[in-house]
C-alpha positions, 0 to 999 in steps of 0.5 A, spaced: 429 356 114 425 362 114 418 363 120 413 358 117 406 360 117 405 356 122 409 360 127 405 367 126 398 363 127 401 360 134 403 367 135 397 370 133 393 366 138 397 367 144 396 374 142 389 373 143 390 371 151 391 380 151 384 381 150 380 375 153 377 374 159 377 366 161 375 361 166 380 358 170 378 352 167 378 355 160 385 358 162 388 352 162 386 348 157 388 353 152 395 352 156 394 345 154 393 346 147 398 351 147 403 346 150 401 342 145 402 346 139 409 348 142 411 341 142 410 339 136 413 345 133 418 343 136 418 336 133 417 338 126 423 343 126 428 339 128 425 333 124 426 337 118 434 338 120 434 331 121 432 329 113 433 322 110 437 325 104 443 328 109 450 325 107 454 323 114 460 327 114 464 321 111 462 321 105 468 322 099 463 325 094 461 331 093 455 335 096 448 333 094 444 339 091 438 336 093 438 337 100 444 340 105 449 336 108 449 335 115 453 341 119 454 345 113 454 352 113 447 353 109 445 347 115 447 351 120 444 357 118 438 353 118 439 351 125 440 357 128 433 359 124 429 353 127 433 356 135 430 364 132 423 361 131 423 356 137 425 362 141 420 367 139 414 361 141 417 360 147 417 368 149 409 369 146 408 362 151 412 365 158 409 372 157 404 375 153 398 376 156 400 372 162 400 375 169 407 376 172 405 372 178 404 366 175 412 365 173 414 366 180 411 360 183 414 355 184 419 350 181 418 357 175 422 361 181 428 357 180 426 354 173 427 361 169 433 363 173 437 357 171 435 358 164 437 364 163 444 363 166 444 358 161 442 364 156 448 368 159 452 362 158 450 361 150 452 369 149 459 367 151 458 361 146 456 366 140 462 370 142 466 364 141 463 361 135 463 368 131 471 368 132 471 361 130 468 362 124 474 368 122 479 361 123 474 358 118 475 364 114 482 364 114 483 357 112 479 358 106 483 364 104 489 358 105 485 354 100 484 360 096 491 361 095 492 353 092 488 354 088 490 359 084 497 356 083 494 350 082 489 352 077 494 354 072 495 350 066 501 348 065 503 348 072 511 348 074 515 348 081 514 353 083 507 353 083 507 346 087 511 349 092 506 355 093 500 350 093 503 346 098 506 351 103 498 354 103 495 348 104 500 345 109 498 352 113 492 349 112 493 342 115 496 346 121 490 351 122 485 345 122 489 341 127 492 347 132 485 350 134 483 346 140 489 346 143 489 350 150 493 357 149 491 357 142 490 365 140 484 366 141 481 373 142 473 375 144 467 379 146 464 377 153 457 378 154 455 380 161 461 382 166 461 379 173 458 383 178 456 382 185 450 381 187 444 376 185 437 380 185 432 382 181 431 388 182 439 390 180 437 386 173 437 393 169 444 394 170 446 388 167 442 388 162 445 394 159 452 390 159 451 388 152 451 395 149 458 395 152 463 392 147 469 388 153 474 385 147 479 381 152 484 375 151 479 369 153 482 365 159 486 359 158 482 357 162 475 357 159 473 352 156 467 351 150 466 344 153 465 346 161 461 351 158 455 347 155 457 341 160 455 347 165 448 349 161 446 342 161 448 340 168 442 341 172 437 340 166 431 335 169 424 335 165 419 336 169 414 331 171 407 329 173 403 335 173 409 340 172 409 337 165 403 340 162 404 346 166 409 352 164 415 348 167 415 344 161 417 350 155 422 352 160 424 345 160 423 345 152 427 352 150 433 350 156 434 344 152 434 348 144 438 353 147 443 347 150 443 344 143 444 349 138 451 351 142 453 344 143 452 343 135 456 350 134 461 349 138 461 342 134 462 345 127 466 351 129 472 352 133 473 353 140 477 353 145 478 346 148 473 342 147 475 336 150 469 331 152 464 335 147 461 329 145 458 328 152 451 325 154 444 329 152 439 329 159 434 328 154 428 323 155 427 318 150 420 318 150 419 326 150 416 325 143 419 332 141 425 331 142 426 324 138 430 328 132 433 332 136 436 326 140 438 322 133 442 329 131 446 328 138 447 322 137 449 323 130 454 329 131 457 325 137 459 319 134 463 324 128 465 328 134 469 322 137 472 319 131 475 326 129 476 327 137 482 323 137 486 326 131 485 332 133 481 337 128 478 344 127 471 342 127 465 339 124 464 344 119 462 339 112 466 344 108 473 344 113 471 336 112 472 337 106 478 341 104 482 337 109 480 331 104 482 335 099 489 337 101 492 331 105 491 329 097 494 334 094 499 334 098 501 328 096 501 329 089 506 335 090 510 332 095 511 326 089 510 332 084 516 331 078 516 336 072 512 334 068 507 331 071 503 326 068 497 327 064 492 323 067 495 326 074 495 332 072 487 331 070 486 328 077 489 333 081 484 338 076 478 335 079 480 336 086 481 342 085 475 344 082 472 341 087 476 345 093 475 351 089 467 349 089 467 349 096 471 356 097 465 358 093 461 356 098 464 358 104 465 365 101 457 366 100 456 363 107 460 365 112 460 373 113 451 371 113 452 365 118 456 371 122 450 376 121 445 370 123 449 369 130 449 375 132 441 376 130 442 370 135 446 374 140 441 380 140 435 375 141 437 372 147 439 378 150 433 382 148 428 376 151 433 375 157 431 383 159 424 383 157 423 376 162 427 380 168 423 386 167 417 381 168 420 379 174 422 385 176 415 388 176 413 383 181 419 382 185 418 376 187 423 371 185 427 366 190 434 364 186 439 369 184 439 371 178 446 373 174 
């Protein structure tokens, strides 16, 4: 889902501020109208993701052509598109054509540094998820080996043994990737430096240009990273709800939800307790679909977490179900196999082949899109720091 037409019109009206001189009353009215539009766009985008046609993760039927199944590769790509659209509108509201001193006043002098800290955590999650996609691609290759073996007609003991070996490796990968100490590596987004004044941000802003590849610490936890992003996430009250603190809160909520969803879908180290409470008041109209999605995904996560799972990616769930059935067939295989059983296996192999094709078509674009999200976050963070630096007034340290 690419940027809808209303995003262009929204950004256009924000840019008019650059050439307008308005009274304080008129400016406030414009701010309220912009905030209302921003909230409406957030609600519409996430409502599109929560389509009634979405299948539940536990369905056994093949994927529908009418809609993208929840947490499928194509659905995740739409989710990242939603994030990019929301982020562009938010940045326009925050800094485009605005007096920089407006975003250094309380409580923004605290809220914006907190949001920028969430951005750093989101960059680390983007890197972890990118590496996790490589695990998914490895599982895809194993499934393709099984398809190649069982797609031969007729197949004998050799082909069945080869398929079983590949499928057994696939199942081991699915239950083993969440365990502490799994062999992960990643490129950290930002180095940890002492000092937090906004005036020193330029050195930190250029750190993203360097590639530091470290073995991931055994203490690093995707779940704890998400929890840290939501720890101080509180909805603005009173007059703050109609001012700039509101879009800052909304965007912080969006980035936390998107990163939580990506971690739930794609294998990342240490995700125990990921199905956590989402600290967003249910009475907020713009958040209704987001809350519903969180509840739906959280319920499925709790089911899978008890058994151990590589994640909730729809294509991986389909591979898991098919692999279990084909392994059972391989365990009881005797040549020549019954014709009825062979036809049943052929149908399952065709489903696995279809799923593998979707993964082959979608995983690389998903990685590229995640990279786009990463660079957008870096660029926006740097731009906001530039604005703060121009005023020299910020009370909270910025990492």
